[in-house]
N, C-alpha and C positions, 0 to 999 in steps of 0.2 A: 578541500574541506568537506568533512562530513556534514550531512543534513538529515534530519528526522522529517518524515512526511507521515503526518497523523491524519487518518481519514475516519470519518464517521458515516456509517450508512443510514439511509433512509429507512423506515420501517418496512418490514416485509420484502426485504431485499433478496432472499435466499435464491429464488428461481432465476431472476436476473443475473445474480452472481454466477451460478452455474452456466448459464449459457454464454457469458462473457469471459469466463474464467481462462480460457486457452488464450485469448488475445492478451489479457492482463499478465498472464505467465510468460508470454513470450517476449514481453518488454523487461521483465525482470531477469530472464535468462540472458539477455544481451548484457545487461549490467554485470550479471555473474561473470560472464565470458571475458568482460573487460577488466575483470577484478576490482570492481567498483562497488558491489553489493556486499554490505556487512552482514545485514538480516532482514527478512522480510517475512510478513505473515499477517493472518487475520486475528481478530479479537473474538473468541466464542462468545455467543449471548449466554451461555451459562458456564458454570465451573467445570469444563470437562473439554479435553482435546477434540473429541468428535461430537458437536452439539446436535448432531442430527437436524431434525426439522426445526430446532430453535434458531439455527443460522448463526450469524456473526453481526457484530455491532460496528465494525469498522476494521482497519488495517494499519499496520506500521511498517515502514520501509525506512532503512537507515543505509545510505548509499553516498558516496563520493561525487561531487559536482564541481566545476571550476568555480562557481559562486552561487549565490541565493538566487538570481536571476534564472541561473540555468536550471537550477533544482526545481524552481517553481514552474518553468515552462515544461520540464519532464512531467511533473505531477498534473498540471493542467491537460496534458494530452492522454492521461490514463484512460483506458476503455472503460473502466468502472464508473469514472467522472462522467465520461460521455454518454453512458448508458443510464444515467440517472440514478446510479446505486449509491454514489457518495452524495451525502447532503451537504458536508463541509469537508475542506481539506486545509490543513495548516501545515507549512513548511518552516521549519526552524533550524539554525545552525546547531550542530551537535558536537560536543568534545567529548571523545572517547577517553576516559580516565582508567577503567578496569574492565576486563582483565588485559 
């Protein structure tokens, strides 16, 4: 089943994001290679694809996991969470309808 992982950043997280990004992306690459990643990316803090120093306010990952517990465990091991970048992470079942 698919799960949406919605994460909210703490304030002023940009520098920590930059430092932790390679480890964060490595885990997403594994999901991608396994064919389980649907979409992933950050929420820019301003209405722009490249927010520069404004940074990001959080992230969204939609991926396939065996169950909610597995999705939650994966989310709990995110380097961004471990580095204190994420203030809050919510994992919810997701039903893809379109496209």
